[in-house]
C-alpha positions as CSV (number, residue, x, y, z in Angstrom):
1,X,-19.0,-9.5,45.6
2,X,-19.9,-7.4,48.7
3,X,-17.4,-4.7,49.5
4,X,-16.6,-6.1,53.0
5,X,-15.7,-9.5,51.5
6,X,-13.7,-7.8,48.7
7,X,-11.8,-5.8,51.4
8,X,-11.0,-8.9,53.4
9,X,-9.8,-10.7,50.4
10,X,-7.6,-7.8,49.3
11,X,-6.1,-7.5,52.8
12,X,-5.4,-11.2,52.9
13,X,-4.1,-11.6,49.3
14,X,-3.1,-8.2,47.7
15,X,-1.5,-6.5,50.7
16,X,1.3,-9.0,51.2
17,X,2.1,-8.9,47.4
18,X,2.2,-5.1,47.5
19,X,4.5,-5.2,50.6
20,X,6.9,-7.5,48.9
21,X,6.8,-5.6,45.6
22,X,7.4,-2.2,47.3
23,X,10.3,-3.6,49.4
24,X,11.9,-4.8,46.1
25,X,11.2,-1.5,44.3
26,X,12.8,0.5,47.1
27,X,15.9,-1.8,47.1
28,X,16.3,-1.4,43.4
29,X,15.9,2.4,43.7
30,X,18.6,2.4,46.3
31,X,21.0,0.5,44.1
32,X,20.3,2.8,41.2
33,X,18.8,2.3,37.8
34,X,20.6,3.3,34.6
35,X,17.7,3.3,32.2
36,X,15.9,6.7,32.4
37,X,12.4,5.4,31.7
38,X,12.7,2.6,34.2
39,X,14.0,5.0,36.8
40,X,11.1,7.4,36.2
41,X,8.6,4.6,36.5
42,X,10.2,3.3,39.7
43,X,10.2,6.8,41.2
44,X,6.6,7.3,40.2
45,X,5.6,4.0,41.8
46,X,7.4,4.9,45.1
47,X,6.1,8.4,45.2
48,X,2.5,7.4,44.5
49,X,2.4,4.1,46.5
50,X,-0.4,5.3,48.9
51,X,-2.7,6.2,46.0
52,X,-1.9,3.1,44.0
53,X,-2.7,0.9,47.1
54,X,-5.8,2.7,48.1
55,X,-8.1,0.0,46.7
56,X,-6.6,-2.4,49.3
57,X,-8.2,-0.3,52.1
58,X,-11.7,0.1,50.6
59,X,-13.7,-2.8,49.2
60,X,-15.9,-0.4,47.2
61,X,-13.0,0.8,45.0
62,X,-12.2,-1.0,41.7
63,X,-8.7,-2.3,41.3
64,X,-8.4,-0.6,37.9
65,X,-9.6,2.8,36.6
66,X,-9.7,1.6,33.0
67,X,-13.4,2.4,32.7
68,X,-12.7,6.0,33.8
69,X,-9.9,6.2,31.3
70,X,-12.1,4.8,28.5
71,X,-14.8,7.5,29.3
72,X,-12.2,10.2,29.2
73,X,-10.9,9.0,25.9
74,X,-14.3,8.9,24.3
75,X,-15.1,12.4,25.7
76,X,-11.8,13.8,24.2
77,X,-12.6,12.2,20.8
78,X,-16.2,13.6,20.9
79,X,-14.8,17.1,21.7
80,X,-12.6,16.9,18.6
81,X,-15.7,15.9,16.5
82,X,-17.8,18.8,18.0
83,X,-15.3,21.3,16.6
84,X,-16.7,20.6,13.2
85,X,-20.3,21.6,14.1
86,X,-21.4,24.6,12.0
87,X,-23.3,26.3,14.8
88,X,-23.4,26.4,18.6
89,X,-26.9,24.9,18.4
90,X,-25.5,22.1,16.2
91,X,-22.7,21.4,18.7
92,X,-25.2,21.4,21.6
93,X,-27.4,18.9,19.7
94,X,-24.4,16.7,18.9
95,X,-23.4,16.8,22.6
96,X,-26.9,15.8,23.7
97,X,-27.0,12.9,21.3
98,X,-23.5,11.8,22.4
99,X,-24.5,12.0,26.1
100,X,-27.6,9.9,25.3
101,X,-25.6,7.3,23.5
102,X,-23.0,7.1,26.2
103,X,-25.8,6.7,28.8
104,X,-27.4,4.0,26.7
105,X,-24.0,2.1,26.6
106,X,-23.6,2.6,30.4
107,X,-27.1,1.0,30.8
108,X,-26.0,-2.0,28.7
109,X,-28.1,-1.1,25.7
110,X,-27.1,-1.9,22.1
111,X,-26.7,1.6,20.8
112,X,-28.4,0.8,17.4
113,X,-31.3,-0.9,19.1
114,X,-31.7,1.9,21.6
115,X,-31.5,4.8,19.2
116,X,-33.8,3.1,16.7
117,X,-36.4,2.5,19.4
118,X,-36.2,6.1,20.7
119,X,-36.4,7.7,17.3
120,X,-39.4,5.5,16.4
121,X,-41.2,6.3,19.7
122,X,-40.5,10.1,20.1
123,X,-43.1,11.2,17.6
124,X,-45.7,9.4,19.7
125,X,-44.7,11.2,22.9
126,X,-47.5,13.3,24.3
127,X,-45.8,14.5,27.5
128,X,-42.5,15.0,29.3
129,X,-43.2,11.7,31.1
130,X,-43.5,9.9,27.7
131,X,-40.1,11.3,26.7
132,X,-38.5,10.5,30.1
133,X,-39.8,6.9,29.8
134,X,-37.4,6.6,26.8
135,X,-34.3,7.5,28.7
136,X,-31.7,4.7,28.9
137,X,-32.2,4.0,32.6
138,X,-36.0,3.8,32.2
139,X,-36.3,1.7,29.0
140,X,-35.1,-1.8,29.5
141,X,-32.7,-3.5,27.1
142,X,-35.4,-6.0,26.2
143,X,-38.0,-3.2,25.5
144,X,-35.4,-1.4,23.2
145,X,-34.6,-4.7,21.4
146,X,-38.4,-5.4,20.9
147,X,-39.0,-1.9,19.5
148,X,-35.9,-2.2,17.3
149,X,-37.0,-5.5,15.8
150,X,-40.6,-4.3,15.3
151,X,-39.3,-1.6,12.9
152,X,-39.2,-2.2,9.1
153,X,-35.7,-2.8,7.8
154,X,-34.2,0.3,6.2
155,X,-32.4,-2.0,3.7
156,X,-34.4,-3.9,1.1
157,X,-33.8,-7.6,1.5
158,X,-35.0,-8.5,-2.0
159,X,-34.1,-5.7,-4.4
160,X,-36.0,-5.6,-7.7
């Protein structure tokens, strides 16, 4: 949906809901709240109202920042995993692979298909351009899937 249309829709539909909700929140705050966590949440809401409503004034902004929070969570998890690298070079390599995988996910690749395709094609790379062609935003999802399915299966289907 174009940002201008999204902005108009938010102004028409979301702003009146926000106005009513904030009026209620301020009334409840004035009356007082016994439960400490509810009071803290209400105070946070009122204090940060402008930032929380910001998406209503700009059609380019998402309503939720859940994608950003998800990225932050995966980075924190990766950071914990990098602590167990034996050497700085190993940690740097792990970080590069992690970055490549996250970029592949952001480009809608199946991580297994993408990494299998890249690892199969890297030995054939003759130049920097050949390697750059394998980056997630250069290699299409369809190309990665085709390369993945053209590889022999690492698991024997009919064991002896």
